[in-house]
C-alpha positions as CSV (number, residue, x, y, z in Angstrom):
1,M,-4.7,4.4,30.1
2,A,-1.8,5.3,28.2
3,A,-0.1,2.2,29.0
4,F,-3.0,0.1,28.1
5,L,-3.3,2.4,24.8
6,L,0.2,1.1,24.1
7,G,-1.1,-2.4,24.1
8,A,-3.7,-1.7,21.5
9,V,-1.1,-1.3,19.0
10,L,0.3,-4.3,17.6
11,L,2.3,-5.3,14.6
12,I,3.0,-4.0,11.0
13,V,2.7,-6.5,8.7
14,Q,3.3,-6.2,5.0
15,P,0.2,-8.4,3.5
16,Q,0.8,-11.0,0.8
17,I,-0.4,-9.9,-2.4
18,V,-0.9,-13.4,-3.5
19,P,-2.0,-15.9,-0.9
20,S,0.2,-19.0,-0.9
21,R,-2.4,-21.6,-0.2
22,P,-6.0,-22.0,-0.8
23,A,-8.4,-21.0,1.8
24,I,-11.0,-23.6,3.4
25,N,-13.5,-21.3,4.7
26,S,-16.9,-22.0,3.0
27,N,-18.9,-19.3,4.9
28,A,-17.9,-16.3,2.6
29,E,-21.2,-14.7,1.4
30,T,-19.9,-12.8,-1.7
31,S,-19.0,-15.3,-4.4
32,Q,-17.2,-14.4,-7.6
33,S,-20.8,-14.9,-9.5
34,V,-22.4,-12.5,-7.1
35,Q,-19.7,-10.0,-7.4
36,R,-20.1,-10.1,-11.2
37,E,-23.8,-9.3,-10.9
38,L,-23.2,-6.4,-8.3
39,L,-20.8,-5.1,-10.9
40,K,-23.4,-5.3,-13.7
41,K,-26.3,-3.6,-11.3
42,T,-23.8,-0.7,-10.4
43,S,-21.8,0.2,-13.7
44,Q,-23.4,2.0,-16.5
45,K,-21.1,-0.1,-18.7
46,N,-20.9,-3.7,-18.1
47,D,-17.2,-3.7,-19.3
48,F,-15.6,-4.5,-15.8
49,K,-12.6,-7.0,-15.9
50,E,-11.6,-9.4,-13.2
51,N,-7.9,-9.5,-12.3
52,I,-7.4,-13.1,-12.2
53,H,-3.9,-14.5,-11.1
54,S,-2.6,-17.8,-12.6
55,N,-2.9,-19.8,-9.2
56,G,-6.7,-19.1,-9.1
57,T,-6.6,-16.3,-6.9
58,C,-8.5,-12.8,-8.1
59,Q,-9.3,-9.6,-6.5
60,Q,-13.0,-9.3,-5.0
61,L,-15.3,-7.1,-3.3
62,P,-14.7,-7.2,0.5
63,Q,-17.4,-9.2,2.4
64,T,-16.4,-7.5,5.7
65,I,-15.4,-4.0,6.3
66,I,-13.9,-2.6,9.6
67,I,-16.0,0.8,9.6
68,G,-14.2,2.4,12.5
69,V,-14.0,4.2,14.9
70,R,-10.7,6.4,14.4
71,K,-8.2,6.0,17.1
72,G,-10.3,2.8,18.5
73,G,-8.0,0.3,17.5
74,T,-8.7,-0.8,13.9
75,R,-5.1,-1.4,12.6
76,A,-4.7,-3.8,15.7
77,L,-7.8,-5.6,14.9
78,L,-6.9,-5.8,11.4
79,E,-3.5,-7.4,11.9
80,M,-5.1,-9.9,14.6
81,L,-7.7,-11.0,12.1
82,S,-5.1,-11.5,9.4
83,L,-3.6,-14.3,11.5
84,H,-6.5,-16.3,10.2
85,P,-5.7,-18.2,6.9
86,D,-9.1,-17.4,5.6
87,I,-8.7,-13.6,5.8
88,A,-7.3,-11.5,3.0
89,A,-6.8,-8.0,4.1
90,A,-6.6,-4.8,2.1
91,E,-3.2,-3.3,2.8
92,S,-4.3,0.4,3.2
93,E,-7.2,2.3,4.1
94,V,-9.2,2.6,0.6
95,H,-11.5,5.4,1.7
96,F,-13.9,4.3,-1.2
97,F,-17.2,5.2,0.3
98,D,-16.4,8.6,2.2
99,W,-14.0,10.3,-0.1
100,E,-16.1,11.4,-3.4
101,D,-13.3,11.4,-5.9
102,H,-12.8,7.5,-5.1
103,Y,-16.5,6.9,-4.7
104,R,-16.8,8.3,-8.3
105,N,-14.7,6.0,-9.8
106,G,-16.9,3.1,-9.1
107,L,-16.8,-0.6,-8.1
108,Q,-14.1,-1.6,-10.4
109,W,-11.8,0.9,-9.0
110,Y,-12.8,-0.5,-5.7
111,I,-12.0,-4.0,-6.5
112,N,-8.7,-3.1,-8.0
113,Q,-7.6,-1.9,-4.4
114,M,-8.4,-5.4,-2.8
115,P,-5.9,-8.1,-2.2
116,F,-5.6,-11.0,-4.4
117,S,-7.7,-13.8,-2.5
118,Y,-9.0,-17.3,-3.1
119,P,-12.8,-17.5,-3.9
120,N,-13.6,-18.9,-0.5
121,Q,-11.5,-16.3,1.6
122,I,-13.1,-13.4,3.2
123,T,-11.6,-10.0,1.8
124,V,-11.4,-7.5,4.7
125,E,-10.9,-3.6,4.1
126,K,-10.7,-1.3,7.0
127,T,-11.4,2.8,6.8
128,P,-12.0,4.2,10.5
129,A,-13.6,7.2,8.8
130,Y,-16.5,5.2,7.5
131,F,-18.4,5.2,10.9
132,T,-18.8,8.7,11.4
133,S,-19.4,9.6,7.8
134,P,-23.2,10.3,7.0
135,K,-23.1,8.8,3.4
136,V,-21.3,5.6,4.0
137,P,-24.1,3.5,5.3
138,E,-26.3,3.8,2.5
139,R,-23.5,3.6,0.0
140,V,-22.4,0.4,1.5
141,Y,-25.9,-1.2,1.8
142,N,-26.5,-0.3,-2.1
143,M,-23.3,-2.4,-2.8
144,N,-24.2,-5.2,-0.6
145,Q,-27.1,-5.5,1.9
146,S,-25.7,-8.6,3.6
147,M,-22.2,-7.0,4.4
148,R,-20.7,-7.8,7.8
149,L,-19.4,-5.2,9.8
150,L,-16.7,-4.8,12.3
151,L,-16.7,-1.9,14.5
152,I,-14.2,-1.4,17.5
153,L,-14.7,1.3,20.0
154,R,-12.9,2.6,23.2
155,D,-13.9,4.8,25.9
156,P,-14.8,7.9,24.4
157,S,-12.7,10.3,26.4
158,E,-9.6,8.2,25.7
159,R,-10.4,8.2,22.1
160,V,-10.5,12.1,22.1
161,L,-7.0,12.2,23.6
162,S,-5.8,9.6,21.0
163,D,-7.5,11.6,18.2
164,Y,-5.6,14.9,19.4
165,T,-2.2,13.1,20.0
166,Q,-2.3,11.7,16.3
167,V,-2.6,15.1,14.8
168,F,-0.4,16.8,17.1
169,Y,2.6,14.2,16.2
170,N,1.7,14.6,12.3
171,H,2.2,18.2,12.9
172,M,5.4,17.7,14.8
173,Q,7.0,15.6,12.2
174,K,6.3,18.4,9.4
175,H,7.9,20.8,12.0
176,K,4.7,22.7,12.2
177,P,3.4,24.3,15.6
178,Y,0.2,22.8,17.0
179,P,-2.1,24.2,19.9
180,S,-2.2,22.6,23.1
181,I,-5.3,20.1,23.8
182,E,-6.7,22.6,26.1
183,Q,-6.9,25.0,23.3
184,F,-9.4,22.6,21.6
185,L,-11.2,21.4,24.7
186,I,-12.1,24.8,26.1
187,K,-13.9,27.6,24.5
188,N,-15.5,30.5,26.2
189,G,-14.6,28.9,29.7
190,E,-16.7,25.8,28.5
191,L,-16.2,22.4,26.9
192,N,-15.9,23.0,23.3
193,V,-18.5,20.3,22.0
194,D,-17.9,21.6,18.5
195,Y,-14.3,20.0,18.6
196,K,-14.5,17.2,15.7
197,A,-12.8,14.9,18.2
198,I,-15.5,15.0,20.6
199,N,-18.1,14.4,17.8
200,R,-16.5,11.5,16.7
201,S,-16.9,9.9,20.2
202,L,-20.7,10.6,20.3
203,Y,-21.1,6.9,19.1
204,Y,-24.8,6.7,19.6
205,I,-25.5,9.3,17.0
206,H,-23.2,7.7,14.3
207,M,-24.6,4.2,15.3
208,Q,-28.3,5.2,14.6
209,N,-27.2,6.0,11.1
210,W,-25.6,2.7,10.4
211,L,-28.8,1.1,12.0
212,K,-31.1,2.7,9.3
213,Y,-29.6,0.2,6.8
214,F,-28.0,-2.6,8.7
215,P,-29.6,-4.8,11.5
216,L,-27.6,-5.0,14.4
217,D,-26.8,-8.6,14.2
218,H,-24.8,-7.5,10.9
219,I,-22.5,-5.2,13.1
220,H,-20.0,-6.8,15.5
221,I,-18.7,-4.3,18.0
222,V,-15.5,-5.1,19.4
223,D,-14.3,-3.7,22.8
224,G,-11.2,-2.1,22.1
225,D,-10.4,-1.6,26.0
226,K,-10.6,-5.4,26.5
227,L,-8.7,-5.8,23.2
228,I,-5.7,-4.0,24.8
229,K,-5.7,-6.2,28.2
230,D,-6.6,-9.6,26.7
231,P,-6.8,-9.6,22.7
232,F,-7.6,-13.4,22.4
233,P,-11.3,-13.5,23.7
234,E,-12.1,-10.3,21.5
235,I,-10.7,-12.1,18.5
236,E,-12.7,-15.4,19.4
237,K,-15.9,-13.4,19.1
238,V,-14.8,-11.8,15.8
239,E,-14.2,-15.3,14.2
240,R,-17.5,-16.6,15.4
241,F,-19.3,-13.4,14.2
242,L,-17.6,-14.1,10.7
243,K,-18.4,-17.8,10.8
244,L,-14.6,-18.6,10.7
245,S,-13.3,-21.7,11.8
246,P,-11.4,-21.3,15.1
247,R,-7.7,-21.0,13.9
248,I,-6.3,-18.2,16.1
249,N,-4.9,-19.3,19.4
250,A,-4.1,-17.7,22.6
251,S,-0.3,-18.7,21.6
252,N,-0.6,-16.0,18.7
253,F,-0.5,-13.4,21.4
254,Y,2.2,-12.7,23.8
255,F,3.2,-9.8,26.2
256,N,6.1,-8.0,25.3
257,K,7.7,-6.6,28.7
258,T,9.9,-4.4,26.9
259,K,7.4,-2.7,24.8
260,G,4.6,-3.1,27.7
261,F,2.0,-4.3,25.3
262,Y,0.8,-7.6,23.6
263,C,2.4,-8.3,20.3
264,L,1.7,-11.2,17.9
265,R,3.6,-14.7,17.1
266,D,2.7,-16.3,13.9
267,S,4.4,-19.4,12.3
268,G,7.5,-18.6,14.8
269,R,7.7,-15.1,13.6
270,E,7.2,-12.5,16.5
271,R,6.1,-8.8,15.5
272,C,4.5,-5.7,17.0
273,L,2.8,-2.9,15.2
274,H,4.8,0.2,14.2
275,E,6.3,2.4,17.0
276,S,3.9,5.4,15.7
277,K,0.9,3.6,17.4
278,G,0.4,3.7,21.1
279,R,1.9,7.0,21.7
280,A,1.6,8.5,25.2
281,H,-1.3,10.9,25.8
282,P,-0.7,14.4,26.6
283,Q,-0.9,15.6,30.3
284,V,-4.7,16.8,30.9
285,D,-5.9,18.7,33.8
286,S,-7.7,16.4,36.2
287,R,-10.7,18.7,36.3
288,L,-10.9,19.1,32.5
289,L,-10.7,15.5,32.1
290,E,-13.8,15.0,34.6
291,K,-15.5,17.4,32.6
292,L,-14.9,15.6,29.4
293,Q,-16.1,12.4,30.9
294,E,-19.2,14.0,32.5
295,Y,-20.1,15.1,29.0
296,F,-20.2,11.5,27.6
297,H,-22.0,10.1,30.4
298,E,-25.6,10.6,28.8
299,P,-24.3,9.8,25.4
300,N,-22.8,6.7,26.5
301,K,-26.1,5.6,28.1
302,K,-28.1,6.1,24.8
303,F,-25.4,4.0,23.0
304,F,-25.8,1.2,25.6
305,E,-29.4,1.1,25.1
306,L,-29.0,1.4,21.4
307,V,-26.7,-1.8,21.1
308,G,-28.2,-3.7,24.2
309,R,-24.7,-3.8,25.9
310,T,-22.7,-2.1,28.2
311,F,-19.0,-1.0,28.2
312,D,-16.5,-0.2,31.1
313,W,-16.3,3.5,30.2
314,H,-16.0,6.5,32.5
C-alpha cells in the first residue's frame, strides 16, 4: 500500500489569484445575489463588502467543500479538480467551521479567504478536519443548506498509518523525538482504541453526524484507493456530481515511472505534488496490523450500510 499511497499525491500548484478567462459553467448554485442574502441573515451588521476585481471577478462563498478525511487524499483531489476551468480553489485549508477563533470572525472573513472567481465558477475550499469535527455539519448547514460536499476516504487502517506518519515527520523536521507507532496503537497489551488516529477512521460515526443535516445525495464519496490506482474515472464522477461540463480528460494524468505514481499534465505542463506527500509508512508488526484491520471490520460494515455502497477495504 505504501507504493500506492505515493500515487495519491499529485501536484503542488500555486492557484491563480485572478482567473484569466470567464467560466462557462451555469450550474453554480450560489450566485452573488444569494451570497448577499446569506451575509445579511448571518451578520449582525449589514456592512459587509464585496471584493470585486476590475475584470469582473470577486470573492464568493464556496458552493462546494471538501470536508475530509484527513490523510485521505484531499490535496490530490483538490488539485485534480482544479484542472477544470469552472473551478476556483482556495489555496490553503481555511478551518473556518472547526476553529472557534476563525468562526467568530463571521462570513465576511470567510469570504475574504476565498480566491477571486467569476460569478459562474464554483468556488471550492478544503479542510479535512471538517469531517470529524462535531460542530461543523450544523454550521455548514446554517450557511448553505444546498451545499455540495466532497468526502474522500481510504482504507481505515492505511489512513491510521498515514496519520501517524505525517505527525512523525512533522516532529522530525523540528528535531523533536516522537514515539513509535506501536506506543500509540498498543495500551496494556490491547489495541488502544482511544488513539485519535483510530477515531478518525471510524467513518460511520462521523457520517451519521453529517446525515443529520445533509441528504446523502448532497455528499459525494470519492474512493481514495481507486484515485491512487486510476484517477480519471473518480474525477469523472466528481464532475458529474458537481454538474460540471466534462473538461478533464484521461490525457491530464500520466504515470511517472521515476516517482512511481500519477502526476498531472495541464496545457503542456507536467507537475506533481510536493515531496512531503506520499511518504512511506512505518514498518508495523503483521499481527498488530491484523488486529487493527479486525477492529475496523464491524465499523466498516456499518458505514457500508449507511451509505449504500461498499469499498475494497480490509
